[in-house]
VOMITI-51832 format. One line per 10 residues: number of its first residue (from 1); for each residue x, z, y of C-alpha. Coordinates in nm, 2 decimals, padded with zeros to 4 digits, always signed. Example, Ala and Ser with C-alpha at 12.3 -4.5 7.8 and 13.67 -1.06 7.14 Angstrom:
<dokes>
1 = +01.23,+00.78,-00.45 | +01.37,+00.71,-00.11;
</dokes>
This chain:
<dokes>
1 = -03.72,-00.05,+00.39 | -03.96,+00.13,+00.63 | -03.97,-00.02,+00.98 | -04.14,+00.28,+01.14 | -04.03,+00.64,+01.16 | -04.18,+00.88,+00.91 | -04.34,+01.08,+01.19 | -04.53,+00.97,+01.52 | -04.32,+00.94,+01.82 | -04.60,+01.05,+02.05;
11 = -04.83,+01.33,+01.94 | -05.15,+01.36,+02.11 | -05.25,+01.72,+02.15 | -05.61,+01.80,+02.21 | -05.66,+01.99,+02.53 | -05.93,+02.26,+02.55 | -06.16,+02.22,+02.85 | -06.04,+02.55,+03.00 | -05.69,+02.43,+03.00 | -05.76,+02.13,+03.22;
21 = -05.62,+02.15,+03.58 | -05.96,+02.08,+03.75 | -06.12,+02.37,+03.57 | -05.85,+02.62,+03.67 | -05.86,+02.50,+04.03 | -06.24,+02.51,+04.02 | -06.25,+02.87,+03.89 | -05.99,+02.98,+04.15 | -06.18,+02.83,+04.43 | -06.50,+02.97,+04.31;
31 = -06.36,+03.33,+04.28 | -06.21,+03.31,+04.64 | -06.53,+03.17,+04.78 | -06.74,+03.44,+04.62 | -06.49,+03.70,+04.74 | -06.51,+03.55,+05.08 | -06.89,+03.58,+05.08 | -06.91,+03.93,+04.96 | -06.64,+04.05,+05.20 | -06.83,+03.87,+05.48;
41 = -07.15,+04.05,+05.40 | -06.97,+04.40,+05.37 | -06.80,+04.37,+05.70 | -07.10,+04.24,+05.87 | -07.31,+04.53,+05.74 | -07.05,+04.78,+05.86 | -07.00,+04.62,+06.20 | -07.32,+04.45,+06.29 | -07.35,+04.09,+06.39 | -07.22,+04.14,+06.74;
51 = -06.94,+04.36,+06.62 | -06.85,+04.11,+06.36 | -06.83,+03.83,+06.61 | -06.62,+04.02,+06.87 | -06.38,+04.14,+06.58 | -06.35,+03.78,+06.45 | -06.27,+03.65,+06.80 | -06.00,+03.91,+06.85 | -05.86,+03.93,+06.50 | -05.79,+03.55,+06.49;
61 = -05.54,+03.56,+06.79 | -05.23,+03.67,+06.62 | -05.29,+03.46,+06.31 | -05.14,+03.12,+06.43 | -04.84,+03.29,+06.56 | -04.78,+03.48,+06.24 | -04.83,+03.16,+06.03 | -04.61,+02.96,+06.27 | -04.34,+03.22,+06.23 | -04.34,+03.21,+05.86;
71 = -04.36,+02.83,+05.86 | -04.06,+02.83,+06.07 | -03.86,+03.04,+05.83 | -03.95,+02.79,+05.55 | -03.84,+02.49,+05.74 | -03.51,+02.43,+05.55 | -03.71,+02.38,+05.21 | -04.08,+02.39,+05.31 | -04.32,+02.46,+05.03 | -04.66,+02.29,+05.00;
81 = -04.94,+02.39,+05.22 | -05.17,+02.44,+04.93 | -04.96,+02.75,+04.84 | -04.99,+02.90,+05.19 | -05.36,+02.83,+05.20 | -05.41,+03.00,+04.86 | -05.21,+03.31,+04.97 | -05.41,+03.34,+05.30 | -05.73,+03.30,+05.13 | -05.64,+03.55,+04.87;
91 = -05.52,+03.81,+05.12 | -05.83,+03.75,+05.35 | -06.08,+03.74,+05.06 | -05.98,+03.88,+04.72 | -05.73,+04.14,+04.83 | -05.95,+04.26,+05.11 | -06.25,+04.29,+04.88 | -06.04,+04.48,+04.63 | -05.92,+04.71,+04.90 | -06.26,+04.78,+05.05;
101 = -06.43,+04.86,+04.72 | -06.14,+05.07,+04.57 | -06.06,+05.26,+04.88 | -06.43,+05.35,+04.93 | -06.48,+05.45,+04.58 | -06.16,+05.66,+04.55 | -06.23,+05.83,+04.87 | -06.59,+05.92,+04.79 | -06.48,+06.05,+04.46 | -06.22,+06.27,+04.59;
111 = -06.46,+06.39,+04.86 | -06.71,+06.49,+04.59 | -06.45,+06.65,+04.37 | -06.28,+06.85,+04.63 | -06.60,+06.91,+04.86 | -06.35,+06.84,+05.15 | -06.43,+06.52,+05.32 | -06.15,+06.55,+05.58 | -05.88,+06.60,+05.31 | -06.03,+06.32,+05.12;
121 = -06.00,+06.07,+05.41 | -05.63,+06.18,+05.48 | -05.55,+06.13,+05.11 | -05.73,+05.81,+05.09 | -05.54,+05.67,+05.40 | -05.19,+05.80,+05.29 | -05.20,+05.76,+04.92 | -05.49,+05.55,+04.78 | -05.50,+05.28,+05.04 | -05.12,+05.19,+05.03;
131 = -05.13,+05.17,+04.65 | -05.44,+04.97,+04.63 | -05.38,+04.73,+04.92 | -05.02,+04.65,+04.83 | -05.10,+04.59,+04.47 | -05.39,+04.36,+04.57 | -05.15,+04.16,+04.80 | -04.88,+04.16,+04.54 | -05.11,+03.99,+04.30 | -05.09,+03.67,+04.51;
141 = -04.72,+03.68,+04.52 | -04.71,+03.72,+04.13 | -04.95,+03.44,+04.08 | -04.74,+03.20,+04.29 | -04.42,+03.32,+04.11 | -04.56,+03.25,+03.76 | -04.77,+02.94,+03.82 | -04.57,+02.76,+04.11 | -04.23,+02.85,+03.99 | -04.07,+02.52,+04.12;
151 = -04.17,+02.63,+04.48 | -04.06,+02.97,+04.44 | -03.68,+02.96,+04.43 | -03.53,+03.24,+04.65 | -03.57,+03.52,+04.91 | -03.72,+03.30,+05.19 | -04.00,+03.17,+04.96 | -04.09,+03.52,+04.87 | -04.09,+03.63,+05.22 | -04.31,+03.33,+05.33;
161 = -04.56,+03.39,+05.04 | -04.59,+03.76,+05.09 | -04.61,+03.72,+05.46 | -04.90,+03.47,+05.46 | -05.08,+03.68,+05.21 | -05.05,+04.00,+05.43 | -05.15,+03.79,+05.74 | -05.48,+03.69,+05.57 | -05.54,+04.06,+05.46 | -05.47,+04.19,+05.82;
171 = -05.70,+03.93,+05.96 | -06.00,+04.06,+05.77 | -05.90,+04.43,+05.82 | -05.87,+04.37,+06.19 | -06.23,+04.23,+06.20 | -06.35,+04.53,+06.03 | -06.15,+04.78,+06.26 | -06.22,+04.58,+06.59 | -06.60,+04.53,+06.49 | -06.63,+04.90,+06.44;
181 = -06.46,+04.99,+06.75 | -06.71,+04.75,+06.94 | -07.00,+04.92,+06.78 | -06.87,+05.27,+06.89 | -06.84,+05.14,+07.25 | -07.19,+05.02,+07.24 | -07.31,+05.37,+07.14 | -07.11,+05.56,+07.40 | -07.13,+05.29,+07.68 | -06.75,+05.26,+07.72;
191 = -06.60,+04.94,+07.84 | -06.29,+04.78,+07.98 | -05.94,+04.92,+07.93 | -06.08,+05.27,+07.85 | -06.29,+05.14,+07.56 | -06.22,+05.21,+07.19 | -06.21,+04.83,+07.14 | -05.93,+04.78,+07.39 | -05.73,+05.07,+07.24 | -05.78,+04.93,+06.88;
201 = -05.68,+04.58,+07.00 | -05.36,+04.71,+07.17 | -05.25,+04.91,+06.87 | -05.33,+04.65,+06.59 | -05.29,+04.32,+06.75 | -05.04,+04.37,+07.03 | -04.81,+04.64,+06.90 | -04.82,+04.59,+06.54 | -04.93,+04.25,+06.44 | -04.65,+04.25,+06.18;
211 = -04.72,+04.58,+06.01 | -04.90,+04.44,+05.70 | -04.65,+04.14,+05.67 | -04.37,+04.37,+05.70 | -04.49,+04.60,+05.41 | -04.57,+04.30,+05.17 | -04.25,+04.11,+05.26 | -04.06,+04.41,+05.07 | -04.26,+04.29,+04.77 | -04.18,+03.93,+04.83;
221 = -03.80,+04.00,+04.86 | -03.82,+04.16,+04.53 | -03.97,+03.85,+04.38 | -03.73,+03.63,+04.56 | -03.42,+03.81,+04.43 | -03.58,+03.79,+04.07 | -03.62,+03.43,+04.12 | -03.25,+03.40,+04.18 | -03.15,+03.60,+03.89 | -03.06,+03.42,+03.56;
231 = -03.28,+03.43,+03.24 | -03.03,+03.67,+03.08 | -03.12,+03.95,+03.32 | -03.49,+04.00,+03.21 | -03.48,+04.36,+03.29 | -03.36,+04.30,+03.64 | -03.63,+04.03,+03.69 | -03.89,+04.27,+03.60 | -03.77,+04.57,+03.79 | -03.68,+04.40,+04.12;
241 = -04.04,+04.31,+04.20 | -04.16,+04.65,+04.10 | -03.90,+04.81,+04.33 | -04.00,+04.60,+04.62 | -04.36,+04.69,+04.55 | -04.28,+05.06,+04.56 | -04.09,+05.02,+04.89 | -04.39,+04.85,+05.03 | -04.62,+05.13,+04.93 | -04.39,+05.39,+05.07;
251 = -04.36,+05.22,+05.40 | -04.72,+05.15,+05.42 | -04.79,+05.53,+05.34 | -04.56,+05.63,+05.62 | -04.73,+05.41,+05.86 | -05.07,+05.53,+05.77 | -04.96,+05.90,+05.77 | -04.81,+05.88,+06.11 | -05.11,+06.02,+06.28 | -05.04,+06.35,+06.08;
261 = -04.72,+06.39,+06.25 | -04.86,+06.52,+06.58 | -04.98,+06.36,+06.89 | -04.69,+06.12,+06.93 | -04.63,+06.09,+06.56 | -04.75,+05.72,+06.56 | -04.51,+05.62,+06.85 | -04.22,+05.82,+06.68 | -04.28,+05.62,+06.35 | -04.33,+05.30,+06.54;
271 = -04.01,+05.34,+06.74 | -03.78,+05.50,+06.49 | -03.88,+05.33,+06.16 | -04.11,+05.02,+06.21 | -03.92,+04.84,+06.49 | -03.57,+04.89,+06.33 | -03.71,+04.77,+05.99 | -03.86,+04.47,+06.15 | -03.55,+04.38,+06.31 | -03.34,+04.43,+05.99;
281 = -03.57,+04.22,+05.78 | -03.58,+03.95,+06.05 | -03.20,+03.93,+06.04 | -03.20,+03.93,+05.66 | -03.44,+03.63,+05.65 | -03.26,+03.43,+05.92 | -02.93,+03.50,+05.75 | -03.07,+03.38,+05.43 | -03.21,+03.06,+05.59 | -02.86,+03.00,+05.72;
291 = -02.72,+03.04,+05.38 | -02.96,+02.78,+05.26 | -02.84,+02.54,+05.51 | -02.49,+02.61,+05.39 | -02.60,+02.53,+05.04 | -02.72,+02.20,+05.15 | -02.38,+02.12,+05.32 | -02.19,+02.24,+05.01 | -02.39,+02.06,+04.73 | -02.48,+01.73,+04.86;
301 = -02.12,+01.59,+04.90 | -02.13,+01.54,+04.52 | -02.41,+01.29,+04.56 | -02.20,+01.12,+04.85 | -01.93,+01.06,+04.60 | -02.18,+00.91,+04.35 | -02.32,+00.68,+04.61 | -02.66,+00.83,+04.66 | -02.60,+00.95,+05.01 | -02.38,+00.84,+05.30;
311 = -02.10,+01.07,+05.43 | -02.29,+01.15,+05.74 | -02.60,+01.29,+05.56 | -02.48,+01.62,+05.42 | -02.37,+01.73,+05.78 | -02.70,+01.63,+05.93 | -02.92,+01.76,+05.66 | -02.73,+02.09,+05.69 | -02.83,+02.15,+06.05 | -03.18,+02.21,+06.17;
321 = -03.09,+02.06,+06.51 | -02.97,+01.73,+06.35 | -03.28,+01.72,+06.15 | -03.50,+01.76,+06.44 | -03.30,+01.48,+06.63 | -03.33,+01.25,+06.32 | -03.71,+01.29,+06.32 | -03.74,+01.23,+06.69 | -03.51,+00.93,+06.66 | -03.73,+00.79,+06.38;
331 = -04.05,+00.86,+06.57 | -03.92,+00.65,+06.87 | -03.81,+00.35,+06.67 | -04.05,+00.35,+06.36 | -04.35,+00.56,+06.47 | -04.52,+00.84,+06.28 | -04.45,+00.68,+05.95 | -04.08,+00.68,+06.02 | -04.09,+01.05,+06.12 | -04.28,+01.13,+05.80;
341 = -04.03,+00.94,+05.59 | -03.74,+01.12,+05.75 | -03.91,+01.46,+05.71 | -03.99,+01.36,+05.32 | -03.62,+01.26,+05.29 | -03.49,+01.59,+05.44 | -03.72,+01.78,+05.19 | -03.61,+01.58,+04.89 | -03.24,+01.62,+04.98 | -03.28,+01.99,+05.03;
351 = -03.46,+02.03,+04.70 | -03.19,+01.83,+04.51 | -02.92,+02.05,+04.67 | -03.10,+02.38,+04.56 | -03.14,+02.22,+04.22 | -02.79,+02.14,+04.17 | -02.69,+02.50,+04.28 | -02.94,+02.63,+04.02 | -02.78,+02.40,+03.76 | -02.43,+02.52,+03.85;
361 = -02.54,+02.88,+03.81 | -02.71,+02.83,+03.48 | -03.07,+02.89,+03.62 | -03.20,+02.53,+03.59 | -03.48,+02.46,+03.34 | -03.45,+02.22,+03.05 | -03.60,+01.94,+03.28 | -03.32,+01.95,+03.52 | -03.21,+01.60,+03.48 | -03.57,+01.47,+03.50;
371 = -03.62,+01.67,+03.83 | -03.29,+01.55,+03.97 | -03.36,+01.19,+03.89 | -03.72,+01.20,+04.04 | -03.57,+01.35,+04.36 | -03.29,+01.10,+04.38 | -03.55,+00.81,+04.33 | -03.76,+00.95,+04.61 | -03.43,+00.95,+04.83 | -03.35,+00.60,+04.73;
381 = -03.70,+00.46,+04.83 | -03.68,+00.63,+05.17 | -03.34,+00.54,+05.26 | -03.40,+00.24,+05.47 | -03.60,+00.46,+05.72 | -03.41,+00.78,+05.69 | -03.04,+00.69,+05.69 | -03.02,+00.53,+06.03 | -03.20,+00.83,+06.19 | -02.98,+01.07,+06.00;
391 = -02.66,+00.89,+06.09 | -02.77,+00.90,+06.45 | -02.83,+01.27,+06.43 | -02.49,+01.32,+06.28 | -02.31,+01.14,+06.56 | -02.53,+01.33,+06.82 | -02.44,+01.67,+06.68 | -02.08,+01.62,+06.55 | -01.82,+01.83,+06.68 | -01.62,+01.64,+06.98;
401 = -01.30,+01.47,+06.85 | -00.97,+01.62,+06.90 | -00.76,+01.42,+07.15 | -00.45,+01.27,+07.01 | -00.21,+01.45,+07.27 | -00.31,+01.79,+07.09 | -00.07,+01.69,+06.81 | +00.28,+01.64,+06.94 | +00.41,+01.52,+06.61 | +00.15,+01.24,+06.57;
411 = -00.17,+01.22,+06.34 | -00.52,+01.34,+06.39 | -00.54,+01.62,+06.15 | -00.86,+01.79,+06.27 | -01.04,+02.06,+06.10 | -01.01,+01.89,+05.75 | -00.62,+01.80,+05.77 | -00.53,+01.43,+05.74 | -00.86,+01.38,+05.53 | -01.20,+01.36,+05.69;
421 = -01.50,+01.54,+05.57 | -01.57,+01.56,+05.19 | -01.23,+01.42,+05.11 | -01.25,+01.09,+05.30 | -00.92,+00.99,+05.45 | -00.93,+00.94,+05.81 | -00.73,+00.71,+06.03 | -00.41,+00.87,+06.16 | -00.14,+00.79,+06.42 | -00.13,+00.77,+06.80;
431 = -00.35,+00.46,+06.82 | -00.61,+00.57,+06.57 | -00.97,+00.56,+06.70 | -01.12,+00.91,+06.75 | -01.44,+00.88,+06.53 | -01.64,+01.19,+06.45 | -01.57,+01.28,+06.08 | -01.93,+01.25,+05.99 | -01.94,+00.88,+06.06 | -01.63,+00.77,+05.87;
441 = -01.67,+00.53,+05.59 | -01.58,+00.64,+05.24 | -01.28,+00.51,+05.06 | -01.45,+00.46,+04.73 | -01.68,+00.16,+04.64 | -02.05,+00.22,+04.68 | -02.23,+00.27,+04.36 | -02.60,+00.19,+04.36 | -02.83,+00.38,+04.12 | -02.91,+00.24,+03.79;
451 = -02.60,+00.03,+03.77 | -02.46,+00.02,+03.42 | -02.14,+00.19,+03.35 | -02.16,+00.38,+03.67 | -01.88,+00.64,+03.72 | -01.98,+00.99,+03.64 | -02.20,+01.15,+03.89 | -02.51,+01.34,+03.94 | -02.73,+01.04,+03.91 | -02.62,+00.97,+03.54;
461 = -02.89,+01.05,+03.29;
</dokes>
């Protein structure tokens, strides 16, 4: 009788050299580096060395603020920095190069074909530029959506990826515009507030640093909604990003064409359209961020019942204030290593909550169990440093206890009835201690991971 299977259990598949990760990364870095060198040469040629340096110094001012704003939006489930670096580099180098070359070629071709350079410039700014620039920026969002799918799970991820890409694009474009304005001032002798450089800086950096991010964020929202759709809605997943891209092109065209609406057309479009759109999208993103925190609070109690988390943790992990307090507590008592461990613990717990939500909605991949177990293992290894900090944060941010005299018939019902949070029975009676619900001990025996015959739970393979 054969003692080995009739087929090998592990099949070694030969990997071609172009399929290796270091080859793909090397090709991508080379492409972005070459694009950066070419765009650097083109911008310097148009602005001159002094204009380039002045434009660079002024254009870099809004970049840290915009990056910090998008990073703040992504604090609930932060994506890796390498994705943001790729997006910024793509926007500043590849997308900017595509836009400069394509816009210049199209405008010259239209001017030659129509023998009307003025109309060609207007058509190039209001039609050609929005289509080319938004398509070039959307390419970065598409690449992250396709090749970093685990990091692209919803609307906030789409907003962050698109916004950082557009920030890089606006950075390069501002260098060009500000450097050109400085060259004009050198020719005319203007300086100070009355100079073209000051006016350009005020319009592009002070009044509308969010313009390009606002346009491209619409594309990111389309990809984000597509990421939330199930695999059965393939048509929706294809049409939503396209709809977002078309909206981005339309808003970009309206912004570029505002100068054609008369002397005050720019200010009219800015006040009546751009500012309300910015406010609406900001509200949408913050609302989505709060929903993500609600998802954390709703999904993690299942892991409390299975013994992976303590009862205090879902409450603390579902509050940005509690998370911050936990990191500060860990830094005071365990140094930077403790703060990093708590931050890593928070990220893993958030990821497992989102993974569980996708699994319940039928959007998890075939490797759901593998991903879940890997995240839970990471939580288990970090628990000694993270749990005391999170329990402290839960106590510090929990709602104040309700005094016993508020219940004339005895008992301390609270917001969860006679049971505490997550179905845990709280002590009752006139002499019961008033303990915040997040710190009450569970009534079930604690079940560590890997224990044979463990009760059903999310940690079971």
